[in-house]
C-alpha positions in Angstrom: -21.4 -18.1 19.6 -21.0 -15.0 18.6 -23.5 -12.4 15.6 -20.5 -11.3 14.2 -23.1 -7.9 13.3 -22.8 -7.6 17.0 -19.2 -8.4 18.0 -18.0 -5.6 15.1 -20.6 -3.2 16.9 -19.1 -3.3 20.1 -15.8 -2.7 18.9 -17.0 0.6 17.0 -18.5 1.3 20.4 -15.3 0.9 22.3 -13.7 2.9 19.7 -16.4 5.8 19.9 -15.7 6.2 23.7 -11.9 6.0 23.9 -11.9 3.1 24.7 -9.7 0.9 21.7 -7.7 -2.0 22.5 -4.4 -2.1 23.3 -2.6 -3.3 20.6 1.1 -3.9 22.2 -0.8 -5.6 25.0 -3.1 -7.8 21.8 0.1 -8.6 20.3 1.9 -9.8 23.3 -0.9 -11.8 25.5 -3.5 -12.6 22.8 -1.4 -13.4 19.5 -1.6 -16.7 18.2 2.3 -16.0 16.9 3.4 -13.9 19.7 7.5 -15.5 20.4 7.8 -13.9 16.4 5.7 -10.6 17.2 8.6 -10.7 20.3 11.5 -11.3 17.7 10.5 -8.6 14.9 9.1 -6.1 17.3 12.5 -6.2 18.9 14.5 -6.5 16.2 13.0 -4.1 13.8 13.2 -1.3 17.0 16.8 -2.4 17.6 17.8 -2.4 13.8 15.6 0.4 12.0 17.8 3.4 14.1 20.9 1.8 13.2 20.5 1.2 9.4 19.5 4.8 8.9 22.6 5.8 11.1 24.6 3.4 8.6 22.9 4.7 5.9 23.0 8.2 6.7 26.1 8.7 8.0 28.6 5.8 6.1 25.9 5.9 2.7 25.8 1.9 2.7 22.9 0.4 2.8 22.3 -2.8 5.9 23.2 -5.6 3.5 26.7 -3.7 2.9 27.0 -3.6 6.4 25.8 -7.0 7.6 29.3 -8.7 5.3 31.4 -5.6 6.4 30.1 -7.0 10.6 29.7 -10.5 9.0 33.7 -10.8 8.5 34.6 -8.2 11.1 33.2 -11.5 13.4 34.6 -14.2 11.0 36.9 -12.9 9.1 37.2 -15.4 5.8 33.8 -16.4 5.6 32.5 -16.5 2.0 28.9 -15.0 0.8 27.5 -18.7 0.7 28.3 -17.9 4.5 27.1 -14.7 5.4 24.1 -15.7 2.9 23.3 -18.2 5.1 23.8 -16.3 8.6 21.9 -13.1 7.4 18.5 -14.5 6.0 19.5 -12.2 2.4 19.9 -14.2 -0.5 23.2 -14.7 -2.2 22.8 -12.4 -5.4 21.8 -9.6 -3.1 25.0 -10.3 -0.8 27.0 -10.1 -4.3 25.9 -7.1 -5.1 26.7 -5.3 -2.0 30.4 -7.5 -2.6 30.7 -5.6 -5.5 30.3 -2.2 -4.2 32.8 -3.0 -1.0 34.9 -3.9 -2.9 35.1 -1.3 -5.2 35.2 1.5 -2.1 37.7 -0.2 -0.6 36.3 -1.5 2.8 37.0 -5.3 1.1 40.1 -6.5 0.2 40.8 -8.8 -3.3 39.0 -12.3 -2.6 40.9 -15.4 -2.6 39.8 -19.0 -3.3 38.6 -20.6 0.3 39.9 -23.9 1.9 38.9 -27.0 0.7 38.8 -26.3 -3.3 35.8 -25.6 -4.9 34.8 -21.9 -6.2 33.9 -20.0 -2.7 35.9 -17.3 -2.3 37.0 -15.6 0.9 36.4 -12.3 1.9 38.4 -10.2 3.9 37.8 -6.7 5.2 40.4 -3.9 4.3 42.2 -1.8 6.8 39.8 1.2 5.9 36.8 -1.4 6.3 38.4 -2.9 9.8 38.0 1.6 11.0 35.3 1.5 9.6 33.9 -1.5 11.7 36.3 0.2 15.1 34.2 3.4 14.5 30.5 1.7 14.4 30.5 -1.3 16.1 30.3 0.6 19.5 27.3 1.8 18.7 25.4 -1.8 18.0 26.6 -2.4 21.6 25.5 0.6 23.5 22.1 -0.6 21.9 22.2 -3.9 21.8 22.9 -3.0 26.0 19.6 0.1 26.3 18.0 -3.0 24.4 18.3 -5.4 27.5 19.3 -3.1 30.0 15.6 -4.4 32.0 17.2 -7.8 32.6 19.7 -9.1 35.4 22.5 -10.4 34.3 21.4 -14.3 34.9 18.3 -13.2 32.7 20.4 -11.9 29.9 22.2 -15.2 30.3 19.7 -17.8 30.2 17.7 -15.6 27.2 20.3 -15.9 25.3 20.7 -20.2 25.5 17.6 -19.6 24.9 17.5 -17.9 21.7 20.9 -20.1 20.4 18.7 -23.3 20.7 16.4 -21.8 18.5 19.0 -20.4 16.2 20.4 -23.1 15.4 17.7 -25.3 15.8 16.2 -23.5 12.6 18.0 -25.2 10.1 15.6 -28.1 11.0 12.1 -25.8 9.9 13.3 -22.7 8.4 12.6 -22.6 4.8 9.6 -24.3 4.4 6.2 -24.4 6.1 4.5 -26.8 7.5 2.8 -28.5 5.3 0.1 -30.0 8.1 -0.7 -26.2 8.1 -1.3 -25.8 5.1 -4.5 -25.5 3.6 -6.5 -28.1 0.9 -5.9 -26.2 -2.8 -8.5 -26.3 -5.4 -7.1 -29.1 -7.3 -6.7 -31.3 -4.2 -9.9 -31.6 -2.9 -11.1 -32.4 -6.3 -9.4 -35.2 -6.1 -10.5 -36.3 -2.8 -14.0 -36.5 -4.8 -13.1 -38.4 -7.4 
């Protein structure tokens, strides 16, 4: 077993001599959660400049644009549908939808098929014009991100990622109980 102080001294001396550890290499190859790092890293590199551009040029916040983009893909979707497929909470999307309605980017809500309280949302002509103006930039950024892959590799990546996304309902929303540390209360109960 290595001595923590000795390990610290070795790491500190690496930094002093300019031999800093390469953080990207460490996160790619020495990471106990390499898959999630890769997804988060790429998502941030992709999303950050795009949503900054949307905010700066159109004055729209990310949840607002996500609503528009979602409806461009699935016209007539509901706030619940958008929440389930974007990860944004319903209250955040409710504020976004109200603002988009006031801006004239979404038309009047209609009752969704199937009854209940679910309301179908539709882009207005102004909303469609905004999507037609902005979507090419999102598409071009994705092409740039994936240009290092062959057509076959892009297809394989797409299929594998889709498989993981579709299986997310089996694990998302809760932490794995078997990996959770025991709480003090649980330890006390076991000893009594």
